[in-house]
Each structure stands twice: as C-alpha cells, then as structure tokens.
C-alpha positions as CSV (number, residue, x, y, z in Angstrom):
1,M,-24.2,-85.5,-33.9
2,A,-24.0,-81.6,-32.9
3,I,-23.4,-80.2,-29.9
4,G,-25.8,-77.6,-28.5
5,K,-26.6,-76.2,-25.6
6,T,-24.1,-75.0,-24.0
7,F,-23.6,-73.0,-20.7
8,A,-20.6,-72.5,-18.5
9,Q,-19.7,-71.6,-14.3
10,D,-17.8,-68.9,-12.9
11,T,-15.1,-71.4,-10.8
12,A,-14.6,-68.3,-8.7
13,K,-14.8,-68.6,-5.0
14,T,-18.4,-66.5,-4.7
15,A,-21.3,-66.6,-3.5
16,Q,-23.3,-67.2,-6.1
17,K,-21.5,-68.8,-9.6
18,K,-22.5,-66.7,-12.5
19,T,-23.7,-68.7,-15.4
20,F,-22.4,-67.3,-19.4
21,A,-24.8,-67.6,-22.5
22,A,-21.6,-67.7,-24.3
23,M,-18.0,-67.6,-23.3
24,E,-14.6,-65.6,-24.9
25,T,-13.4,-69.0,-25.4
26,P,-15.1,-72.4,-25.1
27,P,-13.7,-75.6,-24.7
28,Q,-12.0,-77.3,-27.6
29,Y,-11.7,-80.8,-28.0
30,S,-8.7,-81.7,-29.6
31,G,-9.6,-81.9,-33.9
32,G,-12.5,-80.5,-33.3
33,V,-16.4,-81.1,-33.3
34,Q,-15.4,-83.4,-35.7
35,S,-13.3,-85.5,-34.5
36,F,-15.6,-85.6,-31.0
37,S,-18.4,-87.5,-33.0
38,K,-15.5,-89.9,-34.4
39,F,-14.3,-90.8,-31.5
40,I,-18.3,-91.2,-30.7
41,L,-18.8,-93.3,-33.6
42,K,-15.0,-95.4,-33.0
43,H,-16.3,-96.7,-29.6
44,L,-20.1,-96.5,-29.4
45,K,-21.7,-100.4,-29.5
46,Y,-24.7,-100.7,-30.5
47,P,-25.9,-102.9,-28.1
48,D,-27.4,-106.5,-28.5
49,V,-31.2,-106.1,-27.2
50,A,-31.5,-103.5,-29.1
51,K,-30.5,-104.8,-32.6
52,V,-33.2,-108.1,-32.3
53,I,-35.7,-105.4,-31.6
54,G,-34.5,-102.8,-34.4
55,L,-34.6,-100.1,-31.9
56,N,-33.8,-96.4,-33.4
57,G,-33.6,-93.2,-32.3
58,N,-31.2,-90.6,-30.1
59,V,-30.0,-90.5,-26.3
60,Y,-29.4,-87.4,-25.6
61,V,-26.3,-86.8,-23.1
62,S,-25.1,-83.7,-20.7
63,F,-21.6,-83.8,-19.4
64,V,-19.5,-81.0,-18.2
65,I,-16.7,-80.2,-19.3
66,D,-14.3,-79.2,-16.3
67,T,-11.7,-76.2,-15.4
68,N,-8.7,-78.8,-16.3
69,G,-10.6,-80.3,-19.2
70,A,-12.1,-83.3,-17.7
71,V,-15.3,-84.9,-19.3
72,T,-17.5,-84.9,-16.4
73,N,-21.4,-85.0,-14.4
74,V,-22.3,-87.2,-17.9
75,A,-25.8,-88.2,-17.1
76,P,-28.6,-89.1,-19.6
77,V,-31.2,-86.2,-20.4
78,S,-33.5,-88.7,-22.6
79,C,-33.4,-92.6,-22.7
80,L,-34.3,-94.9,-25.2
81,G,-34.0,-98.0,-23.1
82,A,-32.4,-101.4,-24.7
83,G,-29.0,-101.3,-23.6
84,C,-28.3,-98.0,-25.4
85,T,-28.9,-95.4,-22.6
86,S,-25.7,-96.9,-20.9
87,E,-24.6,-97.5,-24.0
88,A,-24.5,-93.4,-24.9
89,V,-23.1,-92.6,-21.2
90,R,-20.0,-95.0,-21.0
91,V,-19.5,-93.7,-24.7
92,I,-19.2,-89.9,-23.5
93,S,-17.4,-90.9,-19.9
94,M,-15.1,-92.2,-21.7
95,S,-13.5,-89.0,-23.6
96,P,-10.3,-88.3,-23.6
97,N,-9.7,-84.3,-21.4
98,W,-10.8,-81.5,-23.6
99,Q,-8.9,-77.8,-23.4
100,P,-11.5,-75.8,-21.0
101,G,-13.2,-72.8,-21.9
102,F,-11.7,-69.4,-21.0
103,Q,-14.4,-66.4,-19.5
104,D,-12.1,-63.4,-18.2
105,G,-8.8,-65.3,-19.1
106,K,-10.0,-67.5,-16.3
107,P,-10.9,-70.9,-17.3
108,V,-14.4,-71.9,-16.4
109,R,-17.0,-75.5,-15.9
110,V,-19.0,-75.9,-19.2
111,M,-22.2,-78.1,-19.7
112,Y,-22.9,-79.4,-23.5
113,T,-25.8,-81.6,-24.3
114,V,-25.5,-83.7,-27.4
115,P,-27.3,-86.5,-29.3
116,I,-25.8,-90.0,-29.2
117,N,-27.5,-91.1,-32.3
118,F,-28.6,-95.1,-32.6
119,T,-30.2,-96.4,-35.7
120,F,-30.3,-100.0,-36.8
121,N,-32.3,-99.7,-40.1
122,T,-33.2,-96.0,-42.0
123,D,-36.7,-97.2,-43.3
124,T,-39.8,-96.2,-41.3
125,S,-42.5,-99.0,-42.6
126,Y,-39.7,-101.6,-41.3
127,E,-41.3,-104.4,-39.3
128,T,-39.5,-106.2,-36.6
129,P,-40.8,-110.1,-37.2
130,I,-41.8,-111.3,-33.1
131,K,-40.4,-114.7,-34.1
132,K,-37.0,-112.8,-34.3
133,L,-37.7,-112.1,-30.9
134,R,-38.6,-115.3,-30.3
135,Q,-35.4,-117.2,-31.4
136,S,-32.7,-114.5,-29.5
137,D,-31.0,-114.9,-26.9
138,Y,-34.0,-112.6,-24.1
139,G,-37.0,-113.0,-23.6
140,F,-39.9,-110.3,-24.8
141,V,-42.9,-108.8,-23.2
142,F,-44.4,-106.2,-24.1
143,F,-45.7,-103.4,-22.5
144,I,-49.2,-102.0,-24.6
145,K,-52.4,-99.5,-24.0
146,G,-51.9,-100.2,-20.3
147,S,-51.6,-104.2,-20.2
148,T,-48.8,-106.2,-20.4
149,Y,-48.6,-109.1,-22.9
150,S,-46.4,-111.6,-23.6
151,L,-44.8,-112.9,-27.3
152,D,-47.8,-115.2,-27.7
153,E,-50.3,-112.7,-26.6
154,T,-49.2,-109.8,-28.6
155,E,-49.0,-112.2,-31.9
156,A,-52.3,-113.9,-31.1
157,K,-54.0,-110.0,-30.3
158,F,-51.4,-107.3,-32.5
159,G,-49.7,-109.1,-35.1
160,K,-46.3,-111.6,-36.4
161,S,-44.8,-108.3,-36.4
162,F,-44.3,-104.7,-35.0
163,N,-42.4,-101.4,-35.7
164,P,-40.3,-100.5,-33.8
165,I,-40.6,-96.6,-34.7
166,K,-43.5,-97.1,-32.1
167,V,-41.2,-98.3,-29.5
168,E,-41.0,-96.0,-26.4
169,D,-38.8,-98.0,-23.8
170,V,-36.9,-100.9,-23.2
171,E,-36.7,-101.9,-19.9
172,E,-35.0,-104.9,-18.4
173,Y,-38.3,-107.0,-16.4
174,D,-38.4,-109.4,-13.6
175,N,-41.8,-110.2,-13.1
176,P,-41.8,-113.8,-11.9
177,K,-45.2,-114.6,-14.2
178,Y,-42.8,-113.9,-17.1
179,A,-39.5,-115.2,-15.9
180,D,-37.9,-116.8,-18.9
181,P,-35.0,-119.3,-17.6
182,G,-33.6,-120.2,-21.0
183,K,-33.2,-116.2,-22.2
184,K,-30.0,-113.5,-20.2
185,A,-32.5,-111.6,-19.6
186,V,-36.3,-110.2,-20.1
187,Y,-37.4,-107.0,-21.5
188,L,-40.4,-105.2,-21.6
189,I,-41.3,-103.7,-24.2
190,V,-42.9,-100.5,-24.1
191,M,-45.3,-99.2,-27.2
192,K,-46.3,-96.1,-28.3
193,D,-50.1,-95.6,-27.0
194,S,-50.7,-93.6,-30.8
C-alpha cells in the first residue's frame, strides 16, 4: 500500500483557504507508513460475496488528517463492490489519530488517497465456476453487454465459468424478477464490455 495524492489546507480563518503542494511537517501515523499498512491488514476483512466471486482489485479511499490528528472525511474514490468498498472505508475510519501536519508552525488539514487491495487469487487465468455461485448463501445475476441474465441463462449463453478479472462492479440487486428467498441477498455482477 502506498500513500499518495496529498494536499494540505491552512486552517487559519481567512476568506480564502490556502492549499499547499508540500508542507513543512507531514502528518505521521505512529510507527510510519509500514505501521499504517499493518494496521489496515490486521483489521481488513475480505467480504464473503467477494470471496465467492473471486473478486480482486483496489478500492481507493480518500481521508483527511485533521489539525488534531483525527482521521475524518473518509470516502471512496473508486469502488469495487461486493462489500469491498464499504469494508475499505470501515477500516480507514477505525484508524487511530495521527500526529497532525504543520505548515508555517500551524497545524493544517492534509488529505491522503490510499489504495486498499483485495486479492483472492493472483492467477489471472482463474475462472470462477457458476456452480460455486449457485451453491453459495447469495443469489447472483449477471449484467453482460447491456442485458441481465440469471445464473442459468448466463451458464447457457456464456459457459460454466467466468474470469473475475472481467468483473467491473458488484452491487446488491433487488429486482423482484430475480428474487431468491432462500438466499441472504441477491447481487448483480456487472461484467466489463471488453
């Protein structure tokens, strides 16, 4: 995990707030960047739905280290779905306070954007069997090339498995046509067009 895209705001009560490209003293997580990475890894839980699908990818999360060192304004910049986005936000929101950043001897607000990596399998040729989805506690529907398909329709038209690298997004789906009362929830798997 690398920390990137930082900026600081002068918190002085002026009509126009300053934005700094660099600051004299950047915020510091206790123990440094490696400790922050360890904190994330320790608390991050790979969501069940993402495991079933075999979903891999990064969720980029922005947050502000406030003038008192508190982590605030946590928000996703990019989404992965299947619970990964909310999990990444949850973990960053749990972060203990940092030492604040300073500019001109005054504490300043500093924004960071970090990637949170979710990796199920590093083999890019890995295929998730449709059978695995069918046997899970969740229902699934596919959105492929502008059309929605049930698992049976997906299997009949596109084969018995799919490559999770080609998944663009996964979101909870509440269309009554695809309701599955025996499942915890139904998810729409949106496949990339390419």
